[in-house]
N, C-alpha and C positions, 0 to 999 in steps of 0.2 A: 504494500500500500504506500502511496505517496500523496503528498498534498500537491495536487496538479495545478501548475501555473496557468494552464489553459482553462480548466473548468472552475478553478477557485475552490476546490473541495477535495476531500480524501477520495481516492479511487484506486482501482487496481493498476499497479505499475506495469511497465514494459518487461519483457523477458530478458532483454539484453540491450545495450546501447544501440540505437537505430542509426547512428551517424558516427563517423570516425573522430578520433581525437578528443580533446578536452570538451568541445561542444557536445559531442555525443554522450560523454559521461554526465555532463550537466543536464542534458535532456533526460537521460535515464533516471537521474535522481529527482527530477522535478516535474515530469510529465507522465500522465497516465496513458494506458493503452487507448482509451477513448480520445484523450487530447491529441495523441499522435495521429489517430485516424482522422480527426478534424483537420489537422495540418495537411495530411496527404490529400484530402479533398480540396483544400485551399490551393495546394501546390499545383494540382491539375488545372485549376482556374488560372493561376498566375502564368503557368507555361503557355496556356492557350491564348490568354489575353495579351501577353507581352511577347508572344512568339519567340520564346526562349528555347535554346537547344541545350539539354542537360549535359551534353558532351563538350560544350564550349566553355573554357575557363571563365570568360566574362559573364556568361549566363549563370554559371555555378556560383560566382561571387554574388550576383544579384539575388539568386534563389536563397543563398545563405542569409543575406540581409533580410529578406522577407521572412525566413524561418525564425530568426532571432526577434524580429519585430512582432510576428504573430504569437509566438510562444511566450516570450519574456517582456513584450511591450517595450523594447529598447530600440532606439534609432527612429528613422523616418519611415520605415517600411512596416508591413504587417497589416495594413488596412486593405480593404478590397481594392483591387487594381482600378485605376481610373478608366472610364469607358465601360466598365462592367455594369450591366443592368440586370437585376434579378427580376424574373417574371413570375 
């Protein structure tokens, strides 16, 4: 169980760090499985809306900024991408 930074409450944690390095460990310690699922849904939207290529280093850097913004509310990223309209 972790106090999930995304959900703002106690929830079942992840089985292992979902991301490499220190950031992956930080996510593992502070994000629930449900919170990570919400991030993955947001990630699909970000990749599509911003036409990012996950194999491109510049895109990877942008994705990581969105990741930190979405999960930890740090930096200028993490909000719904501009131009995205929910129906």
